[in-house]
N, C-alpha and C positions, 0 to 999 in steps of 0.2 A: 199342679199335682196330677198324678195319674196312678192307675192300678195296673199291676203287671205280675204275671207268674213266670217262673223259669222252670223249664222241663228238661230233665236229664233222661235220655232214652238209650236202651240197648237194642241195636238194630242188626238184623242178619243181612249182611251185604250181598249174600249169594241168593238166598231165598226171598229177599225183599219183604220181610215182615218185622214188626217190632215185637221183641220177646218180653220186654219189661220197660217201665218208665216210672219216674219219680217227679212229683209236682211239688215245687218249692216256691219260696218268695222270690222277689225280683233279683236279689243278690246272687252272684255266681260263686260266692265263697264256699258253697257246700258241694261243688261239683265232684270233688274227690270222694268225700264221705258218701255222697249219693251213689256213686259207682261201687264203693265198697259194700254198701247195703244191698245193691243189686247182685253183687257177687255172692253174698251170703245166701240170698234167696235161691240161687242156682236154677233159675227159669231159663235155661239155655242148654244147647246140646253139649255133650262131652267132646273133648278134643277141639274146642273152639279156640280161635286165635283172636284175642281182643286187640283192636286198633283204636287209638285215641289221639286226639290233637293236643296242642301245647297247653291247653287249660288243665290237663290232667297230669302234668309233669310233677311227680311227687315220689319221694323215697318211701313214704308210708304206703302208697298205692302199689308200688313195685314189690314191696315186702309182702303185702297181702296176696298179690298174684303168685309170688314164689312159694309162700307158705301153703297155698291152696293148690299148688301144682297146675297153675293155669298159664297158658302161653300168652304173651302180650307183645305188642309193638306200639310204642308211644313216641310221637313226635315231640322233640324237645327244642329248646332254644339253641342256637348254633354256637360254635366254639368261641365266638368273640363276645358272648354275653358276660356281664359282670355278676349276674345273679341267675343261677340255674344249675342243673345237674352236671353240665359240662364245664362249670367254673373250676379253675385250678387243675384241669386235665391237660397234660402236656401232649400236644398233637402237632402234626405238620399241616400246612395248608393243603387243600385238595381232599380227595376221597380217602377214606380209611375204614378199617374194620378191626376193632380192638376190644380186648377184655379189660374191664375196669373193676377193681376191688376197692370197696369202701368199708370203713368201720364206723358205725354211728354210735355216738355216746353222749350222755348228758354231763360228763365230767369235763373239767377244764384244767388239766395238769400242764406242766411245761412241755412235756413230750407231745401231748395232743395238739397244743397250740403251734408247736414247731413243725409239725408234719401235716400240712393241710391237704396234701395229695392222698393221704391214707385215712385220716380221721375227719368225720363230719360232726360238728357240734350241734346237738339238738337242744335248744332252750326249752324251758318248762312251758313257754307260751306256744310252742309248736306241737302239732299233733302227730305223735308216732306211737303206734300201739304195741310195739315190741320191746320197749324199755320200761322198766319198773324198779321197785325197791330192791328186787333180788337180781336184776339183770342190768348191768351198766354198759355192756357192749353188744352190738348187733352187727354181724358181718354180712355184707351185701355184695354179691357178685353179679354183674350184668354185662351185656355186650353192647357196644356203641358203634353204629354204622353211619357213615356220612357218604352220601352219593350225590352225583351231579344231576340236576333236572333241567338246566338250560345253560347257556354259554357261561354266565358268571354267577349262577345261583346254585347253592347246595342246600340239601335238607339233612338233618341229623335225627336219627331215631335210636331209642334204647330198647333192648329186647332180651328175652331169655331163650329165644330160639337158637339152637346150636348151629355151629358152622357146617356140620354134616347134613343138617336138614335143609338149611337155606343159605344160599350164597348171597353176596352183596347185591347183585342185580335183582334178586328175587324180591327185595324190599320195595323196589319201585312198584312192582305189580301188586304186592300186598297193600301198600298204602293207597294205590290208585283205587282199589275196591271201596275205600272209605268214602269216596265221592258219592257213591250211591245213597249214603245216608243224607247228604246235603240235598240231593234231588228229592229224597223221600220227604224231608221236612218242607220243601217247597210245595210238593203236592198236598201235604197235610194241611198247610196253612191256606193255600190259595185255591186248591181244587176241592178238598174236603170242607174247607171253610172255618179254619181254626183262628183266623185273624180277628174276627169279631164274635162276640157272644150274645146270647139272647137272654141271659140271666144276670142278676146283680148280686145275689148271695154267693158267698164263697163256695159253699157245698155244691150248689147247682152249677157254678162255673166249672168246678173240678169234675162234675159229672159230664159236662159237655166235652171237656178235654179227653176224658176216658172214652166217651162215645166216639170221638173223632179218631182216636187211635184204633179202636175196634173196627170202625168203618173202613179205615185204610187197609187194615189186615184182611178183612173180608174181601175187599175189592181186589187186592193183589192176588189172593188165593184163587178167586174166580177167574181172573184174567190169565194167570199162569197155567191154569188147567184147561183152557180152551185150545183145542187143536186147530191150528190155522192150516187148512188144507191148501195144497198148491193150486194156484190159479195164475192167469196171465200177469196179473199185477205183481204177485210175489216172485215171479221169475225174472224180474228186472234186476238192475245192478245191486240194489241194497236188500238187506233183510228187513222184514216189516214186523211191527208189533201193534197191538191195539192202542188206540188213542185213549189215554188214561182218563182225561176229563170227560169225554163222551161216555166211556164205560161206566164211570161212577154215576153219571146222570141216569143211565139205564138200570144200574144195580139198585139205585134208590127206588125206581119204579117197581122193580122186581120185589124188593123187600116190602113195599107197600101193597103188593099183590095187584098192581096195575097191569103187569105183563107176566107171562109165564116163562119158564126156563128156556123153552125153545126160541121164543121171541127175543129173549135177552141175548142168547148166543148169536143169533142172526144179526142183531143190532151191533154187538161188539165186533163181530167179524167185518161189518160193513165199513167201519171207520178205522183205518189203519194209518200208521205213520212210519216213514222210513227211518232206519237206524243208521246214523252216520257217526261212528265212533271217532273218526279222524278230525271232526270239527272241534274248534275251541273258540271261546269268546272271552273278552275281558269281563270280569265281574262288575256289574253295574250296581253300586251300592247307593241307595236313596234313603234320605231321612224319612222317618215315619212320624206322621203327625197324629195327635190324639183325635179320636172320633167321638162325638157326643152320642149319648144313648138315644137321642131322638131320630137317629138314622133308621130305627126300626119302625117308626110310626108310619101308618098308611095314609 
């Protein structure tokens, strides 16, 4: 047995801060509903473009985006899937950019059953917030874009961004920004220290999670507002940025009033790392073992 929380977070991929987050039980079944709740809170800038991975593939979520006039790009299962938004969509192999129109309904007439390209049956066990006793049909229109990312690999996204605003190639760049959230969670867990907790009670563990998110935001804001003046090191081949791990260590000292602001800035400027955007590595996934609580004993 083990204890686990699942966190859904809203991350600004450009300014590198978390705007909102939701703490749930270990099950990932509430991912879509958690994001819908975050949308309703509106703790994010206007004109934002939401990007989400395949765990958020949902007609209900897309309808909430559209009803609230929010732009979105959601990665979905590819065209060969048997269950997903692209099921029963007639497409050709390769890249494409097409408009898809669907009518969602809870009815099961012969006409609806015969036209699976137009109608999507929504059973009573499914969660769709825009069908009720007075509304049997809901029309949904969205854009599906499939683009090549390597020799034989394609990705498919659905969006409500218009063709005039974004071309097919723009979605590679848009989706690439989402990787910043993956690196943010890595920093949150291993640099800030969200992998292990110091408390046992649920309320106190949730307090630690909230504190970790706030610490990450404070650290990123401080780091991004430090002016890195030109020196010999910065005039080399690469651009440089502060070492996040070292910066967090010194920001903790500053918050505890062990050092002043001047000393903090000097220490952050001292430890820099080169930015090499062209580098890529295979993702090394390791199994995580449970840790007993006695690891905190001295």
